[in-house]
C-alpha positions in Angstrom: 0.0 0.0 0.0 1.4 3.4 -0.9 1.6 6.1 1.7 -0.2 9.4 1.4 -1.2 12.2 3.8 -4.2 10.3 5.1 -2.7 6.8 5.4 0.1 6.0 7.9 3.0 4.0 6.4 3.1 0.3 7.2 5.0 -2.8 6.5 2.1 -5.1 5.9 2.4 -7.4 2.9 0.7 -6.1 -0.2 -1.3 -9.3 -0.7 -3.6 -8.6 2.2 -5.6 -6.1 0.1 -6.7 -2.5 0.7 -9.9 -3.3 2.8 -7.8 -5.3 5.3 -5.1 -2.7 5.4 -7.6 0.0 6.2 -9.2 -2.2 8.9 -5.8 -2.8 10.5 -5.0 0.9 10.5 -8.5 1.8 11.9 -7.8 -0.7 14.7 -4.5 1.0 15.4 -2.1 -1.6 13.8 0.5 0.0 11.6 3.3 -2.6 11.8 3.5 -6.3 11.2 5.5 -6.6 14.5 2.4 -5.5 16.4 0.4 -8.5 15.3 1.9 -11.2 17.5 -0.1 -9.6 20.4 -3.3 -10.3 18.5 -5.1 -13.6 17.8 -6.4 -14.7 14.4 -9.9 -14.6 15.8 -9.5 -11.0 16.8 -8.3 -10.0 13.4 -11.1 -11.8 11.6 -13.6 -9.7 13.6 -12.3 -6.6 11.9 -14.5 -5.6 9.0 -12.4 -6.1 5.9 -10.1 -8.8 7.3 -10.9 -12.2 6.0 -9.3 -15.6 5.8 -7.1 -14.6 2.8 -5.7 -11.6 4.6 -5.1 -13.6 7.8 -3.3 -16.3 5.8 -1.0 -13.7 4.1 -0.3 -12.0 7.5 0.4 -15.4 9.1 2.9 -16.3 6.4 4.6 -12.9 6.7 4.8 -13.4 10.5 6.2 -16.9 10.1 8.9 -15.6 7.7 10.0 -13.4 10.6 9.9 -16.2 13.1 6.7 -14.8 14.7 3.1 -15.9 15.1 -0.3 -14.7 16.2 -1.2 -14.7 19.9 -2.4 -18.2 20.9 -0.9 -19.9 17.9 
């Protein structure tokens, strides 16, 4: 996702899609490193975050040796 004056920069993988990215920002998440404190179930409750986005985020976390809370 490109950054502009209304969207904070982030390091989320581009494959999650814009609705999921907006939902994460609205919930206060702006960095992949914040997500190990969150469970997959919590993320799925965010409007715009579906199974595909969670899978992409899970893979990105695993690539960094991290995982969602409770995983």
